Backbone of each chain as ProteinMPNN parsed JSONL, in Angstrom:
{"seq_chain_A": "MRSSSLFLVGVLLVACATENGGDQQGSSGASDGGAGGTLDDGSGNADGDCLTDGEELALGTDPNAVDSDMDGVSDCAEIDCVSDPLDTAEVCYACGWKHNDPGNLVSTGATEGSTIANVSLIDQCNEPVNLWDFAGEYHILYLTAAW", "coords_chain_A": {"N_chain_A": [[96.5, -7.812, -26.048], [97.684, -8.194, -29.297], [100.424, -10.094, -30.319], [102.8, -9.552, -32.811], [104.188, -11.718, -33.582], [102.811, -14.028, -33.627], [101.494, -15.278, -35.687], [99.405, -17.472, -37.498], [99.128, -19.649, -40.216], [96.814, -20.8, -42.372], [96.558, -23.058, -44.915], [94.516, -23.166, -47.421], [93.197, -25.269, -49.666], [91.938, -24.555, -52.783], [89.551, -26.129, -54.242], [88.095, -25.937, -56.525], [89.475, -25.078, -58.701], [92.237, -26.17, -60.026], [95.658, -26.783, -60.872], [97.948, -29.057, -62.248], [101.239, -29.628, -61.021], [104.613, -29.09, -59.836], [106.689, -31.565, -58.282], [105.399, -33.987, -58.796], [105.749, -36.752, -58.454], [104.235, -38.803, -57.747], [102.839, -40.388, -59.528], [104.363, -42.462, -60.908], [104.312, -44.672, -62.365], [105.029, -46.888, -61.072], [105.514, -50.296, -60.367], [104.731, -53.555, -59.089], [106.86, -55.03, -59.737], [109.028, -57.44, -59.025], [110.738, -60.585, -58.966], [112.712, -61.891, -61.65], [113.263, -61.424, -65.179], [115.755, -59.237, -66.557], [118.452, -56.936, -65.93], [119.131, -55.86, -68.293], [116.855, -55.762, -69.984], [115.275, -54.265, -68.416], [113.164, -55.23, -66.939], [113.691, -56.603, -64.698], [114.235, -56.814, -61.104], [116.338, -55.905, -59.073], [116.698, -55.043, -56.412], [114.356, -55.762, -55.283], [112.222, -54.073, -54.661], [109.369, -51.886, -55.148], [109.794, -51.003, -57.668], [110.753, -51.642, -60.991], [113.918, -52.505, -62.452], [114.254, -51.06, -64.785], [112.46, -48.949, -64.391], [113.695, -47.77, -62.216], [116.094, -46.92, -63.367], [115.093, -45.035, -65.121], [114.123, -43.162, -63.336], [116.401, -42.467, -62.067], [117.157, -43.572, -59.733], [118.789, -46.012, -57.596], [119.036, -49.191, -58.808], [119.837, -51.246, -57.264], [119.389, -50.662, -54.658], [117.129, -50.274, -52.033], [116.667, -47.911, -50.773], [117.663, -45.297, -52.189], [118.827, -42.754, -51.661], [119.582, -43.063, -49.134], [118.293, -42.012, -46.866], [116.736, -43.099, -44.989], [114.153, -43.52, -45.695], [112.34, -45.427, -47.918], [112.737, -45.681, -51.51], [110.294, -46.235, -52.78], [108.393, -45.485, -50.858], [108.954, -42.764, -50.736], [108.295, -41.931, -53.302], [105.589, -42.463, -53.285], [104.704, -40.555, -51.435], [105.283, -38.224, -52.652], [107.965, -37.223, -52.48], [111.436, -36.524, -52.948], [113.291, -39.185, -54.034], [115.964, -39.073, -54.357], [117.063, -37.126, -52.856], [118.663, -36.53, -50.027], [118.025, -34.798, -48.008], [115.339, -34.545, -48.072], [112.393, -35.899, -46.992], [109.373, -37.836, -46.482], [106.608, -35.821, -45.53], [105.245, -35.864, -42.307], [102.589, -35.22, -41.969], [101.622, -35.701, -44.433], [101.738, -33.937, -46.595], [102.533, -32.96, -49.938], [105.732, -32.737, -51.502], [105.896, -30.303, -53.343], [107.425, -28.298, -54.394], [108.699, -26.966, -57.27], [111.314, -26.453, -57.761], [112.315, -24.411, -59.249], [111.491, -21.911, -58.559], [111.58, -18.427, -57.832], [111.7, -15.955, -55.47], [110.049, -12.88, -55.85], [109.183, -10.653, -54.574], [106.946, -8.874, -52.307], [104.465, -8.07, -52.979], [101.193, -7.976, -54.55], [101.071, -10.019, -57.391], [103.657, -10.742, -57.225], [106.081, -13.366, -56.678], [105.806, -15.185, -53.828], [107.939, -15.401, -50.911], [109.821, -18.314, -49.969], [108.716, -19.283, -47.333], [109.571, -20.611, -44.175], [107.696, -22.722, -42.246], [105.777, -24.202, -39.535], [104.081, -27.179, -39.203], [100.936, -28.798, -38.189], [101.766, -31.269, -37.444], [104.006, -30.792, -36.154], [106.285, -30.264, -37.61], [108.835, -28.856, -39.675], [107.861, -26.998, -42.518], [108.076, -26.038, -45.871], [106.85, -23.248, -47.599], [106.705, -23.208, -50.403], [106.327, -25.842, -51.038], [103.696, -26.183, -51.373], [103.084, -25.513, -53.882], [101.733, -25.699, -57.241], [99.019, -25.909, -57.072], [96.012, -24.026, -56.655], [95.647, -21.894, -53.849], [94.243, -20.539, -50.853], [95.582, -18.514, -48.495], [94.885, -18.375, -45.157], [95.071, -16.11, -42.705], [95.765, -15.677, -39.437], [95.89, -15.076, -35.891], [97.416, -16.226, -32.864], [96.9, -16.166, -29.383]], "CA_chain_A": [[97.204, -7.213, -27.187], [98.214, -9.214, -30.172], [101.834, -10.04, -30.675], [102.958, -9.742, -34.247], [104.95, -12.935, -33.859], [101.957, -15.175, -33.337], [100.634, -15.57, -36.822], [99.173, -18.821, -37.986], [98.765, -19.642, -41.624], [96.072, -21.959, -42.845], [96.647, -23.168, -46.373], [93.257, -23.748, -47.867], [93.191, -25.647, -51.082], [90.727, -24.2, -53.501], [89.374, -27.338, -55.032], [87.338, -25.711, -57.749], [90.338, -24.733, -59.829], [93.592, -26.606, -59.725], [96.545, -27.154, -61.964], [99.001, -29.969, -61.825], [102.546, -29.017, -61.044], [105.523, -29.591, -58.844], [107.463, -32.763, -58.561], [104.483, -34.953, -59.407], [106.391, -38.048, -58.507], [103.332, -39.803, -57.235], [102.347, -41.294, -60.56], [105.582, -42.802, -61.622], [104.154, -45.918, -63.078], [105.679, -47.929, -60.298], [104.796, -51.562, -60.361], [105.216, -54.473, -58.089], [108.139, -55.566, -60.174], [109.155, -58.843, -58.727], [111.917, -61.219, -59.526], [112.584, -62.26, -63.045], [113.747, -60.407, -66.074], [117.153, -58.889, -66.382], [118.728, -55.51, -65.937], [119.249, -55.433, -69.683], [115.564, -55.378, -70.551], [114.612, -53.363, -67.479], [112.021, -55.821, -66.245], [114.136, -57.219, -63.452], [114.079, -55.993, -59.899], [117.478, -56.367, -58.293], [116.558, -54.783, -54.976], [113.102, -56.342, -54.809], [111.235, -53.105, -54.185], [108.189, -51.742, -56.003], [110.202, -50.46, -58.961], [111.622, -52.49, -61.799], [115.219, -51.895, -62.736], [114.049, -50.06, -65.83], [111.842, -47.768, -63.783], [114.723, -47.126, -61.383], [117.017, -46.222, -64.252], [114.395, -43.855, -65.636], [114.016, -42.192, -62.246], [117.732, -42.123, -61.568], [117.41, -44.233, -58.451], [119.716, -47.135, -57.664], [118.286, -50.454, -58.921], [120.332, -52.212, -56.28], [119.177, -50.15, -53.306], [115.741, -49.946, -51.709], [116.67, -46.506, -50.355], [118.78, -44.79, -52.99], [119.533, -41.622, -51.054], [119.952, -43.503, -47.784], [117.764, -41.095, -45.858], [115.909, -43.845, -44.052], [112.823, -43.714, -46.286], [112.556, -46.154, -49.162], [112.377, -45.011, -52.765], [108.865, -46.409, -53.044], [107.643, -44.645, -49.92], [109.135, -41.357, -51.114], [107.514, -41.687, -54.509], [104.183, -42.441, -52.885], [104.364, -39.341, -50.694], [105.792, -37.103, -53.448], [109.233, -36.736, -51.946], [112.49, -36.86, -53.906], [114.065, -40.341, -53.541], [117.398, -38.824, -54.557], [117.437, -35.982, -52.024], [118.813, -36.992, -48.648], [117.442, -33.833, -47.078], [113.887, -34.493, -48.237], [111.666, -37.134, -46.683], [107.924, -37.641, -46.452], [106.027, -35.052, -44.441], [104.424, -36.702, -41.428], [101.178, -34.895, -42.18], [101.216, -36.17, -45.75], [101.79, -32.926, -47.656], [103.446, -33.279, -51.027], [106.856, -31.826, -51.746], [105.565, -29.844, -54.697], [108.322, -27.23, -54.856], [109.242, -27.419, -58.554], [112.763, -26.271, -57.774], [112.745, -23.306, -60.114], [110.833, -20.682, -58.139], [112.414, -17.346, -57.312], [110.862, -14.929, -54.852], [110.223, -11.609, -56.559], [108.694, -9.522, -53.799], [105.897, -9.095, -51.321], [103.256, -7.4, -53.444], [100.366, -8.778, -55.461], [101.771, -10.233, -58.655], [105.011, -11.245, -56.953], [106.224, -14.722, -56.14], [106.044, -15.074, -52.386], [109.154, -16.068, -50.423], [109.655, -19.694, -49.506], [108.72, -19.128, -45.879], [109.621, -21.844, -43.384], [106.599, -22.741, -41.286], [105.711, -25.446, -38.757], [102.709, -27.67, -39.367], [100.289, -29.377, -37.014], [102.516, -32.468, -37.055], [105.198, -30.266, -35.475], [107.385, -30.491, -38.547], [109.061, -27.713, -40.566], [107.273, -27.109, -43.852], [108.375, -24.897, -46.725], [105.628, -22.793, -48.258], [106.694, -23.563, -51.825], [105.889, -27.224, -51.231], [102.271, -26.175, -51.705], [102.945, -25.068, -55.269], [101.059, -26.634, -58.137], [97.577, -25.83, -56.903], [95.554, -22.749, -56.1], [95.402, -21.902, -52.406], [94.002, -19.291, -50.14], [96.19, -18.474, -47.175], [94.051, -17.745, -44.134], [96.1, -15.616, -41.797], [95.187, -15.219, -38.189], [96.879, -14.978, -34.824], [97.154, -16.954, -31.629], [97.291, -15.396, -28.212]], "C_chain_A": [[97.837, -8.32, -28.015], [99.699, -9.022, -30.395], [101.98, -10.327, -32.152], [103.692, -11.026, -34.578], [104.106, -14.186, -33.707], [101.069, -15.568, -34.51], [100.568, -17.053, -37.13], [98.717, -18.718, -39.43], [98.022, -20.926, -41.932], [96.125, -21.981, -44.362], [95.419, -23.905, -46.854], [93.328, -24.042, -49.349], [91.865, -25.261, -51.692], [90.482, -25.281, -54.544], [88.703, -27.091, -56.368], [88.239, -25.436, -58.937], [91.76, -25.103, -59.469], [94.353, -26.847, -61.008], [97.536, -28.154, -61.409], [100.33, -29.253, -61.893], [103.434, -29.66, -60.025], [106.187, -30.873, -59.273], [106.639, -33.821, -59.278], [105.12, -36.33, -59.536], [105.436, -39.162, -58.133], [102.833, -40.789, -58.283], [103.508, -41.692, -61.453], [105.424, -44.042, -62.471], [104.829, -47.06, -62.356], [104.836, -49.191, -60.324], [105.37, -52.451, -59.275], [106.547, -55.098, -58.484], [108.203, -57.05, -59.918], [110.378, -59.418, -59.399], [111.661, -61.608, -60.971], [113.023, -61.117, -63.925], [115.208, -60.114, -65.784], [117.308, -57.388, -66.389], [118.751, -54.976, -67.361], [117.911, -54.983, -70.259], [114.74, -54.521, -69.587], [113.489, -53.969, -66.687], [112.413, -56.503, -64.939], [113.935, -56.292, -62.262], [115.131, -56.434, -58.892], [117.303, -56.159, -56.801], [115.212, -55.234, -54.425], [112.091, -55.341, -54.282], [110.087, -52.974, -55.189], [108.529, -51.287, -57.409], [111.042, -51.472, -59.72], [112.942, -51.76, -62.025], [115.088, -50.811, -63.807], [113.433, -48.788, -65.287], [112.859, -47.017, -62.925], [115.705, -46.343, -62.247], [116.379, -44.954, -64.802], [114.302, -42.76, -64.588], [115.377, -41.698, -61.756], [118.059, -42.745, -60.234], [118.286, -45.462, -58.672], [118.927, -48.446, -57.717], [118.694, -51.487, -57.877], [120.119, -51.755, -54.846], [117.717, -49.786, -53.1], [115.617, -48.458, -51.363], [117.864, -45.823, -51.012], [119.547, -43.661, -52.32], [119.887, -41.872, -49.586], [119.505, -42.514, -46.702], [116.822, -41.787, -44.881], [114.496, -44.077, -44.543], [113.017, -44.334, -47.661], [112.158, -45.327, -50.381], [110.867, -45.067, -52.995], [108.014, -45.536, -52.119], [107.756, -43.175, -50.31], [108.356, -41.018, -52.383], [106.035, -41.589, -54.155], [103.8, -41.131, -52.209], [104.837, -38.088, -51.419], [106.948, -36.419, -52.733], [110.318, -37.222, -52.905], [113.328, -38.024, -53.367], [115.562, -40.183, -53.723], [117.897, -37.645, -53.732], [117.462, -36.417, -50.563], [118.099, -36.075, -47.66], [115.914, -33.809, -47.138], [113.284, -35.857, -47.949], [110.181, -36.809, -46.621], [107.524, -36.746, -45.277], [105.133, -35.968, -43.609], [102.937, -36.454, -41.644], [100.704, -35.26, -43.581], [101.257, -35.135, -46.855], [102.786, -33.39, -48.717], [104.592, -32.268, -51.065], [106.711, -31.305, -53.172], [106.407, -28.666, -55.164], [108.959, -27.685, -56.171], [110.736, -27.187, -58.675], [113.247, -25.118, -58.63], [112.083, -21.988, -59.74], [111.859, -19.688, -57.6], [111.48, -16.304, -56.712], [111.137, -13.584, -55.51], [109.677, -10.428, -55.777], [107.555, -9.906, -52.889], [104.593, -8.418, -51.718], [102.431, -8.344, -54.317], [101.041, -8.839, -56.829], [103.175, -10.757, -58.476], [104.969, -12.708, -56.531], [106.616, -14.607, -54.674], [107.338, -15.801, -52.007], [108.829, -17.477, -49.941], [109.769, -19.728, -47.983], [108.757, -20.496, -45.201], [108.597, -21.759, -42.269], [106.651, -24.051, -40.505], [104.274, -25.937, -38.781], [102.171, -28.322, -38.095], [100.881, -30.723, -36.61], [103.859, -32.081, -36.43], [106.455, -30.459, -36.326], [107.585, -29.236, -39.394], [108.515, -27.993, -41.962], [107.649, -25.86, -44.637], [107.155, -24.534, -47.555], [105.57, -23.209, -49.718], [106.333, -25.022, -52.062], [104.388, -27.317, -51.492], [102.038, -25.619, -53.11], [102.167, -26.109, -56.064], [99.555, -26.622, -58.039], [97.232, -24.422, -56.433], [95.285, -22.913, -54.607], [94.93, -20.534, -51.954], [94.655, -19.414, -48.77], [95.229, -17.74, -46.25], [94.979, -17.38, -42.993], [95.45, -15.065, -40.542], [96.26, -15.259, -37.116], [96.444, -15.816, -33.643], [97.634, -16.1, -30.469], [97.775, -16.315, -27.11]], "O_chain_A": [[98.443, -9.252, -27.487], [100.165, -7.907, -30.63], [101.351, -11.243, -32.681], [103.805, -11.385, -35.75], [104.643, -15.293, -33.664], [99.995, -16.137, -34.313], [101.558, -17.777, -37.029], [97.997, -17.791, -39.802], [98.563, -22.019, -41.763], [95.764, -20.999, -45.011], [95.306, -25.122, -46.707], [93.502, -23.143, -50.171], [90.802, -25.603, -51.174], [91.132, -25.324, -55.589], [88.741, -27.948, -57.251], [87.797, -25.552, -60.08], [92.409, -24.409, -58.686], [93.779, -27.08, -62.071], [97.912, -28.094, -60.238], [100.526, -28.372, -62.729], [103.066, -30.662, -59.411], [106.24, -31.216, -60.454], [107.098, -34.462, -60.224], [105.041, -36.98, -60.578], [105.793, -40.338, -58.196], [102.445, -41.908, -57.948], [103.595, -41.287, -62.612], [106.332, -44.408, -63.218], [105.16, -48.081, -62.958], [103.606, -49.142, -60.306], [106.369, -52.122, -58.635], [107.267, -55.632, -57.639], [107.486, -57.825, -60.55], [110.97, -58.805, -60.287], [110.52, -61.642, -61.432], [113.141, -59.978, -63.473], [115.806, -60.685, -64.872], [116.407, -56.658, -66.802], [118.439, -53.812, -67.613], [117.831, -53.958, -70.936], [113.63, -54.105, -69.917], [112.904, -53.297, -65.838], [111.551, -56.927, -64.169], [113.521, -55.142, -62.406], [114.861, -57.222, -57.987], [117.714, -57.003, -56.005], [114.957, -55.101, -53.228], [111.19, -55.715, -53.532], [109.869, -53.877, -55.997], [107.643, -51.193, -58.258], [111.942, -52.09, -59.151], [113.05, -50.553, -61.811], [115.743, -49.771, -63.732], [113.825, -47.684, -65.666], [112.883, -45.786, -62.909], [116.1, -45.231, -61.896], [117.04, -43.924, -64.934], [114.391, -41.574, -64.907], [115.483, -40.651, -61.117], [119.116, -42.481, -59.662], [118.493, -45.892, -59.807], [118.221, -48.776, -56.765], [117.99, -52.468, -57.641], [120.613, -52.389, -53.914], [117.136, -49.064, -53.91], [114.591, -47.832, -51.629], [118.954, -45.783, -50.44], [120.775, -43.61, -52.396], [120.419, -40.999, -48.899], [120.24, -42.224, -45.758], [116.19, -41.137, -44.048], [113.715, -44.759, -43.88], [113.779, -43.815, -48.477], [111.353, -44.4, -50.29], [110.245, -44.069, -53.358], [107.037, -44.926, -52.552], [106.781, -42.428, -50.229], [107.817, -39.918, -52.504], [105.32, -40.729, -54.67], [102.683, -40.646, -52.392], [104.794, -36.997, -50.851], [106.915, -35.227, -52.429], [110.132, -38.223, -53.596], [114.007, -37.872, -52.351], [116.343, -41.038, -53.303], [119.038, -37.214, -53.897], [116.42, -36.642, -49.948], [117.629, -36.517, -46.611], [115.271, -33.127, -46.339], [113.63, -36.849, -48.591], [109.785, -35.646, -46.698], [108.038, -36.896, -44.169], [104.357, -36.753, -44.154], [102.123, -37.369, -41.517], [99.517, -35.141, -43.886], [100.84, -35.434, -47.973], [103.743, -34.109, -48.43], [104.429, -31.103, -50.704], [107.34, -31.821, -54.095], [106.136, -28.094, -56.22], [109.682, -28.681, -56.191], [111.361, -27.685, -59.611], [114.449, -24.872, -58.729], [112.112, -21.04, -60.525], [112.864, -20.066, -56.998], [110.566, -15.827, -57.386], [112.288, -13.193, -55.706], [109.705, -9.302, -56.273], [107.233, -11.082, -52.715], [103.714, -8.217, -50.88], [102.921, -9.382, -54.764], [101.519, -7.83, -57.347], [103.821, -11.17, -59.439], [103.938, -13.212, -56.084], [107.633, -14.004, -54.333], [107.773, -16.711, -52.713], [107.698, -17.776, -49.558], [110.784, -20.147, -47.428], [108.055, -21.421, -45.609], [108.625, -20.841, -41.45], [107.483, -24.911, -40.79], [103.355, -25.201, -38.421], [102.851, -28.388, -37.071], [100.541, -31.261, -35.556], [104.726, -32.926, -36.207], [107.532, -30.773, -35.819], [106.605, -28.608, -39.794], [108.688, -29.082, -42.508], [107.55, -24.747, -44.121], [106.508, -25.401, -48.142], [104.495, -23.533, -50.224], [106.058, -25.4, -53.201], [103.868, -28.391, -51.795], [100.907, -25.295, -53.472], [101.971, -27.24, -55.621], [98.877, -27.261, -58.844], [98.077, -23.719, -55.879], [94.766, -23.937, -54.164], [95.191, -19.516, -52.595], [94.323, -20.304, -47.987], [94.814, -16.616, -46.534], [95.6, -18.252, -42.385], [94.681, -14.105, -40.59], [97.434, -15.459, -37.427], [95.258, -16.082, -33.449], [98.644, -15.402, -30.565], [98.151, -15.847, -26.035]]}, "seq_chain_B": "MPPLGGTATAYATAIGATYPVLADPTDGVAKGSPWNGATLPGHCAMAPDMTILKCWTGHGEDTQGYDAIKAHAGL", "coords_chain_B": {"N_chain_B": [[105.877, -14.591, -27.436], [106.794, -16.724, -29.971], [104.719, -18.673, -32.218], [104.748, -22.202, -32.274], [105.058, -25.633, -33.349], [103.25, -26.859, -31.606], [101.315, -24.937, -31.221], [100.14, -24.821, -33.732], [99.189, -27.422, -33.856], [97.323, -27.482, -31.758], [95.505, -25.565, -32.654], [94.683, -26.651, -35.104], [93.432, -28.949, -34.199], [91.379, -27.837, -32.699], [89.768, -26.634, -34.634], [89.228, -28.708, -36.227], [90.743, -29.214, -38.498], [91.756, -30.603, -41.591], [93.343, -29.758, -43.475], [96.473, -28.036, -44.152], [97.662, -26.458, -41.251], [99.596, -23.938, -40.184], [102.22, -22.79, -38.25], [103.853, -19.686, -37.953], [106.65, -18.781, -37.081], [108.476, -16.773, -37.609], [107.186, -14.635, -38.662], [107.119, -14.666, -41.387], [105.257, -14.756, -43.513], [103.75, -12.465, -43.133], [105.715, -10.565, -43.511], [106.357, -11.111, -46.095], [104.25, -10.62, -47.78], [101.433, -8.646, -48.98], [99.762, -8.388, -46.811], [99.767, -7.082, -43.59], [99.284, -7.81, -41.037], [97.84, -6.161, -39.393], [95.089, -6.208, -39.46], [92.705, -8.665, -38.768], [90.87, -11.536, -39.884], [93.584, -12.153, -42.205], [93.882, -12.707, -45.721], [95.237, -14.395, -48.507], [95.143, -15.056, -51.884], [96.621, -17.554, -53.765], [98.5, -18.423, -56.61], [99.237, -21.403, -58.6], [101.969, -21.218, -59.171], [102.948, -19.932, -57.021], [102.561, -17.242, -57.042], [101.404, -14.221, -55.664], [98.155, -13.557, -55.842], [95.989, -12.043, -54.889], [95.359, -10.175, -51.982], [93.505, -9.709, -48.99], [91.484, -8.47, -46.27], [89.534, -9.26, -43.347], [86.211, -10.586, -42.582], [83.96, -12.437, -44.662], [84.668, -11.498, -47.117], [85.513, -13.003, -49.173], [84.918, -13.392, -51.841], [86.339, -11.802, -53.65], [88.816, -13.015, -53.652], [88.264, -15.542, -54.726], [87.386, -14.683, -57.198], [89.752, -13.65, -58.225], [91.253, -15.954, -58.471], [89.713, -17.411, -60.286], [89.913, -15.747, -62.503], [92.637, -15.88, -63.029], [92.856, -18.544, -63.648], [91.463, -18.624, -65.928], [88.748, -19.07, -65.959]], "CA_chain_B": [[106.426, -15.92, -27.709], [106.35, -17.124, -31.315], [104.013, -19.949, -32.282], [105.523, -23.36, -32.724], [104.196, -26.695, -33.835], [102.176, -27.123, -30.662], [100.262, -23.966, -31.487], [99.443, -25.277, -34.938], [98.484, -28.655, -33.509], [96.149, -27.143, -30.952], [94.543, -24.838, -33.488], [94.119, -27.598, -36.073], [92.514, -29.82, -33.463], [90.203, -27.06, -32.285], [88.885, -26.349, -35.77], [89.019, -29.94, -36.978], [91.335, -29.018, -39.826], [92.503, -31.654, -42.27], [94.262, -29.035, -44.353], [97.63, -27.572, -43.38], [97.644, -25.328, -40.322], [101.034, -23.711, -40.106], [102.72, -21.715, -37.397], [104.811, -18.839, -38.664], [107.399, -18.189, -35.958], [109.311, -15.637, -38.017], [106.332, -13.654, -39.347], [107.574, -14.649, -42.771], [104.176, -14.456, -44.449], [103.418, -11.05, -42.969], [106.794, -9.778, -44.118], [106.516, -11.448, -47.507], [103.004, -10.448, -48.516], [100.83, -7.334, -48.707], [99.083, -8.389, -45.509], [100.735, -6.647, -42.578], [98.905, -8.312, -39.728], [97.119, -5.173, -38.598], [93.675, -6.567, -39.439], [92.511, -10.114, -38.801], [91.914, -12.358, -40.488], [94.071, -11.795, -43.518], [93.766, -13.774, -46.726], [95.929, -14.187, -49.78], [94.929, -16.077, -52.903], [97.916, -17.912, -54.346], [98.487, -19.197, -57.848], [100.079, -22.611, -58.506], [103.397, -20.88, -59.203], [103.166, -19.202, -55.778], [102.333, -15.81, -57.223], [100.359, -13.646, -54.822], [97.153, -13.007, -56.751], [95.148, -11.046, -54.238], [95.284, -10.253, -50.526], [92.435, -8.894, -48.432], [91.299, -8.709, -44.843], [88.181, -9.261, -42.836], [85.329, -11.731, -42.819], [82.934, -12.288, -45.669], [85.183, -10.786, -48.289], [86.256, -14.008, -49.924], [84.577, -13.417, -53.272], [87.401, -11.2, -54.464], [89.869, -14.004, -53.8], [87.811, -16.542, -55.696], [87.372, -14.04, -58.515], [91.142, -13.554, -58.684], [91.667, -17.303, -58.878], [89.009, -17.769, -61.519], [90.48, -14.956, -63.603], [93.967, -16.421, -63.331], [92.672, -19.869, -64.245], [90.737, -18.483, -67.184], [87.395, -19.635, -65.815]], "C_chain_B": [[105.922, -16.383, -29.076], [105.64, -18.47, -31.294], [104.932, -21.049, -32.805], [104.54, -24.445, -33.148], [103.028, -26.98, -32.905], [101.009, -26.175, -30.847], [99.442, -24.394, -32.692], [98.627, -26.531, -34.642], [97.201, -28.348, -32.747], [95.079, -26.461, -31.786], [93.878, -25.785, -34.482], [93.119, -28.526, -35.405], [91.227, -29.085, -33.127], [89.241, -26.824, -33.439], [88.636, -27.588, -36.631], [89.625, -29.901, -38.364], [92.013, -30.279, -40.329], [93.472, -31.03, -43.269], [95.423, -28.504, -43.51], [97.304, -26.359, -42.496], [99.092, -25.111, -39.914], [101.356, -22.544, -39.18], [103.825, -20.977, -38.137], [105.663, -18.096, -37.637], [108.236, -16.98, -36.332], [108.51, -14.525, -38.679], [106.665, -13.579, -40.837], [106.49, -14.302, -43.771], [103.78, -12.986, -44.342], [104.472, -10.167, -43.627], [106.85, -9.973, -45.631], [105.261, -11.315, -48.323], [102.446, -9.058, -48.23], [100.134, -7.258, -47.357], [100.1, -8.059, -44.417], [100.358, -7.082, -41.172], [98.083, -7.352, -38.895], [95.645, -5.52, -38.469], [93.556, -8.073, -39.603], [91.069, -10.443, -39.202], [92.398, -11.745, -41.803], [93.908, -12.979, -44.45], [94.647, -13.417, -47.909], [95.616, -15.362, -50.697], [96.236, -16.284, -53.643], [97.723, -18.735, -55.605], [99.375, -20.43, -57.696], [101.575, -22.327, -58.545], [103.794, -19.986, -58.035], [103.193, -17.683, -55.972], [101.21, -15.367, -56.296], [99.346, -12.972, -55.742], [96.397, -11.849, -56.126], [95.215, -11.238, -52.733], [94.2, -9.302, -50.044], [92.273, -9.245, -46.968], [89.816, -8.742, -44.504], [87.39, -10.506, -43.18], [84.36, -11.412, -43.954], [83.375, -11.561, -46.915], [85.854, -11.743, -49.266], [86.011, -13.975, -51.428], [85.691, -12.854, -54.135], [88.567, -12.161, -54.654], [89.5, -15.071, -54.816], [87.796, -15.947, -57.11], [88.785, -13.941, -59.085], [91.641, -14.906, -59.176], [91.0, -17.691, -60.189], [89.583, -17.008, -62.714], [91.841, -15.511, -64.006], [93.858, -17.756, -64.058], [91.928, -19.808, -65.57], [89.344, -19.063, -67.147], [86.325, -18.546, -65.895]], "O_chain_B": [[104.712, -16.421, -29.296], [105.928, -19.313, -30.444], [105.778, -20.822, -33.671], [103.342, -24.197, -33.287], [101.934, -27.307, -33.365], [99.853, -26.553, -30.656], [98.212, -24.339, -32.678], [97.505, -26.678, -35.127], [96.135, -28.884, -33.052], [93.891, -26.745, -31.641], [92.665, -25.733, -34.684], [92.081, -28.85, -35.981], [90.131, -29.631, -33.251], [88.026, -26.815, -33.242], [87.925, -27.527, -37.634], [89.083, -30.488, -39.301], [92.748, -30.941, -39.597], [94.322, -31.718, -43.834], [95.355, -28.525, -42.281], [96.74, -25.368, -42.962], [99.732, -26.006, -39.362], [100.817, -21.447, -39.329], [104.625, -21.579, -38.854], [105.424, -16.922, -37.357], [108.665, -16.234, -35.452], [109.088, -13.573, -39.201], [106.503, -12.531, -41.463], [106.757, -13.632, -44.769], [103.505, -12.34, -45.353], [104.148, -9.143, -44.228], [107.333, -9.104, -46.358], [105.188, -11.831, -49.439], [102.933, -8.367, -47.335], [99.941, -6.167, -46.82], [101.159, -8.682, -44.332], [101.055, -6.747, -40.214], [97.668, -7.699, -37.789], [95.012, -5.164, -37.475], [94.209, -8.679, -40.453], [90.151, -9.689, -38.879], [91.711, -10.932, -42.422], [93.809, -14.123, -44.005], [94.776, -12.244, -48.261], [95.803, -16.52, -50.324], [96.877, -15.332, -54.089], [96.882, -19.633, -55.652], [100.18, -20.501, -56.767], [102.367, -23.105, -58.014], [104.852, -19.357, -58.058], [103.77, -16.947, -55.172], [100.195, -16.05, -56.161], [99.639, -11.942, -56.349], [96.192, -10.81, -56.753], [95.134, -12.371, -52.258], [93.999, -8.229, -50.613], [92.862, -10.212, -46.485], [88.969, -8.305, -45.283], [87.827, -11.357, -43.955], [83.992, -10.257, -44.169], [82.549, -11.065, -47.682], [86.669, -11.328, -50.09], [86.824, -14.483, -52.2], [85.96, -13.364, -55.223], [89.233, -12.135, -55.688], [90.313, -15.456, -55.656], [88.146, -16.614, -58.083], [88.991, -14.126, -60.285], [92.36, -14.99, -60.171], [91.642, -18.232, -61.089], [89.719, -17.563, -63.805], [92.155, -15.599, -65.194], [94.646, -18.063, -64.953], [91.779, -20.821, -66.254], [88.814, -19.496, -68.17], [85.134, -18.841, -65.794]]}, "name": "protein", "num_of_chains": 2, "seq": "MRSSSLFLVGVLLVACATENGGDQQGSSGASDGGAGGTLDDGSGNADGDCLTDGEELALGTDPNAVDSDMDGVSDCAEIDCVSDPLDTAEVCYACGWKHNDPGNLVSTGATEGSTIANVSLIDQCNEPVNLWDFAGEYHILYLTAAWMPPLGGTATAYATAIGATYPVLADPTDGVAKGSPWNGATLPGHCAMAPDMTILKCWTGHGEDTQGYDAIKAHAGL"}
């Protein structure tokens, strides 16, 4: 007999039709930066990471800190994995999923045409994952059960 | 016993999944979608803004989901 508490959700990306959306921090224009330049013209790199001071100012990150939100993951790593470098509670997913929750979604119900709730799930890397982090692309949820 | 990460890990390994395989220990998707879990497998096509476009059950019925996505995308 199937237990109703054993559902598994497979999030299948439908590659034939996608839209860009979400945080989209992955293409920030980050550069190697490097020493030289000054904070005034934005070309300097006070903390020596992958972002120039100008890029850090544009992003809101701290030009003098490799890890602006001090969550243990560098700004550059968080940008690469599409995680918010200014959100202490958000770090890269171990499985590599993007944090694509645009931050403005509101659940409107459980019927077709509604915005689904931001369900908390657990992925195959044994990490909590929020369903809205898969926003920005078309998906098909494949719903099955484990016994 | 609700599924946890180990369940998702085992299932993903068994099917060779590189896409997300997610355990739903609170039945949140069943409670938050038209699919009620009575028939397996269930499917829901989701728009980029996390709108539920279409849900259906059973095998070999995927065309309606793709059609819903194509219609939403204007294809």
